C-alpha positions, 0 to 999 in steps of 0.5 A: 499499499503506498505510504505504508512507511511514512503515513500514520495509519489514522492519516490514512483511514482519514484521507480514505474516508475523505476520498470515499465520501467525496466520490460517493457524493459525485457517484450519487448525484450522477446516479440519481439524476436518472441518466444512463451510466457515462464513462465519467460515472464509470470511472468514478464508480471504479475509483470509488470501489478503490477507495473502499478497498483502501479504507477496508485495508487501513482499517484492518492495519489500524485494528491489527496494531 
């Protein structure tokens, strides 16, 4: 995981929560508009999945210590 050596686990968790909530807002807005999923929304969904994965890894790392 990037930043494993120089980022505190709490900072990584906070960054992942911020990124997940920000991207979640934009994905929710694009999906709630009722339009079909365009390429930008698809990329946002993929990045959101990546942030959720990093959030889970950061939480797992924090609880293991």
